[in-house]
C-alpha positions in Angstrom: -1.9 18.3 2.3 -1.9 17.4 6.0 -4.5 15.2 7.5 -5.7 11.6 8.2 -6.3 10.1 4.8 -4.4 7.0 3.6 -0.9 7.6 2.3 0.1 8.3 -1.3 1.4 4.7 -2.1 -1.9 3.2 -1.0 -4.1 5.7 -2.8 -2.2 5.4 -6.1 -1.8 1.6 -6.1 -3.2 -0.4 -9.1 -3.8 -4.2 -8.8 -6.3 -6.8 -9.9 -9.6 -5.1 -10.9 -12.6 -4.8 -8.6 -15.4 -7.2 -9.5 -17.9 -4.4 -8.8 -18.0 -0.8 -7.6 -17.4 -0.5 -3.8 -16.1 -4.1 -3.6 -12.4 -4.3 -3.9 -9.3 -6.4 -3.2 -7.6 -3.6 -1.3 -9.8 -3.2 1.7 -12.9 -5.3 2.1 -14.7 -8.6 1.6 -12.1 -10.4 -0.7 -9.4 -10.6 2.1 -11.9 -12.4 4.3 -12.0 -15.3 1.9 -8.4 -16.2 2.7 -8.5 -18.7 5.5 -5.4 -18.4 7.7 -4.8 -20.8 10.6 -4.5 -19.3 14.0 -1.0 -17.9 14.8 -0.1 -17.8 11.1 0.4 -14.5 9.4 -0.3 -14.0 5.7 -0.3 -11.0 3.3 -3.7 -10.8 1.6 -3.1 -7.8 -0.6 -0.6 -6.4 -3.0 -1.2 -2.9 -1.7 1.8 -1.5 0.1 2.0 -1.0 3.9 -0.3 1.9 4.9 -0.6 3.9 8.0 -4.3 4.1 7.4 -6.0 7.2 8.8 -3.0 8.3 10.9 -2.0 12.0 10.8 0.5 12.6 8.0 1.8 14.9 5.3 1.0 13.9 1.7 2.0 15.6 -1.5 0.7 14.9 -5.0 2.3 16.5 -8.1 0.0 17.6 -10.9 -0.7 14.8 -13.4 1.5 15.4 -16.5 1.3 13.3 -19.7 -0.6 10.7 -17.6 2.0 10.4 -14.8 1.6 11.6 -11.2 4.1 11.4 -8.3 3.0 11.2 -4.7 4.8 11.2 -1.4 3.8 10.8 2.3 5.4 11.1 5.6 3.8 9.7 8.8 5.7 10.8 11.9 3.6 8.6 14.3 1.4 5.6 13.3 -0.7 5.6 16.5 -4.2 6.0 14.8 -6.7 7.9 16.8 -4.4 8.0 19.8 -3.9 11.3 21.6 -0.6 10.3 23.2 2.9 10.6 21.7 4.4 7.5 20.3 7.2 5.7 22.1 9.8 5.7 19.3 11.5 2.7 20.9 8.4 0.5 20.6 6.2 2.0 17.7 6.8 2.4 14.0 7.4 6.1 13.4 8.8 8.2 10.6 7.4 6.1 7.8 8.0 7.5 4.4 6.3 6.7 1.1 7.1 7.5 -2.5 4.8 6.5 -5.4 4.1 7.0 -9.1 0.8 6.4 -10.9 0.1 6.5 -14.6 -3.3 6.6 -16.5 -3.7 6.7 -20.2 -6.6 6.0 -22.6 -7.4 6.0 -26.3 -11.0 5.3 -27.3 -12.2 2.3 -25.4 -8.7 1.1 -24.4 -7.2 2.2 -21.1 -3.9 1.5 -19.2 -3.2 2.2 -15.6 0.2 1.6 -13.9 1.6 2.1 -10.4 4.9 1.6 -8.5 5.7 2.6 -4.9 8.1 2.2 -2.0 7.4 2.5 1.7 10.4 2.7 4.0 11.1 2.9 7.7 14.4 2.6 9.4 14.9 0.2 12.3 14.6 1.4 15.9 17.5 0.5 18.1 17.1 -2.9 19.9 14.8 -4.3 17.3 12.9 -7.5 18.2 10.0 -9.4 16.7 7.7 -8.8 19.6 7.7 -5.0 19.3 8.0 -4.7 15.5 11.0 -2.5 15.4 12.7 -4.2 12.5 13.4 -2.1 9.4 10.7 -2.1 6.8 11.0 -1.8 3.0 7.8 -2.5 1.1 7.7 -2.2 -2.7 4.6 -2.6 -4.8 3.7 -2.5 -8.5 0.6 -3.0 -10.5 -0.9 -2.7 -14.0 -4.5 -2.8 -15.4 -5.5 -2.9 -19.1 -9.1 -2.1 -20.0 -11.2 -2.4 -23.1 -14.7 -1.1 -22.9 -16.2 -2.6 -19.7 -13.6 -5.4 -19.5 -10.4 -5.1 -17.4 -7.5 -7.4 -16.6 -4.9 -6.4 -14.0 -2.2 -7.7 -11.8 -0.3 -6.6 -8.7 2.9 -7.5 -7.0 4.3 -6.7 -3.6 7.6 -7.4 -1.9 7.7 -6.7 1.9 11.2 -6.9 3.3 11.2 -6.7 7.1 13.7 -9.1 8.5 12.4 -11.1 11.5 8.9 -9.8 11.0 6.0 -12.3 10.5 4.8 -10.7 7.2 8.2 -10.6 5.4 7.5 -12.0 2.0 5.7 -11.6 -1.4 2.1 -11.2 -2.6 0.7 -11.5 -6.1 -2.8 -10.9 -7.5 -4.3 -11.2 -11.0 -7.9 -10.7 -12.0 -10.4 -10.2 -14.8 -13.6 -8.2 -14.5 
């Protein structure tokens, strides 16, 4: 499919369970609880790098035996911009590969995910214009029993010289 939905890695990511419907650790309120001093950068989610609602190509395989593969390619991350990206200054050609699994037996369920987001470095990389290479891997699991769920997520963002180079972990019970 082509369009402006989030990429496959983000859509298939599994992490700590949401406390309630419509309230989750991936996008809203919970990340606002993390107090970060001014001029300090911190990863507040185990979800992999996403290009948000930028125009992209995304493919999902049919779900077989509980497993589903996904891939996305974003040629230009300039969300809602009508101009072409300056490839020397903006992240472009970002690719995503992900797998997601869902299984259930009676009241017991299991969800797993793994993904990788990659972008090559642009020539003349520097911290100020974010042209360093990017490799972002994420994995997650959630086990459910009836209405109870316990889950965890892990993320490793490798982007040498970038402020958000590091790891994030989450665990939760709902």
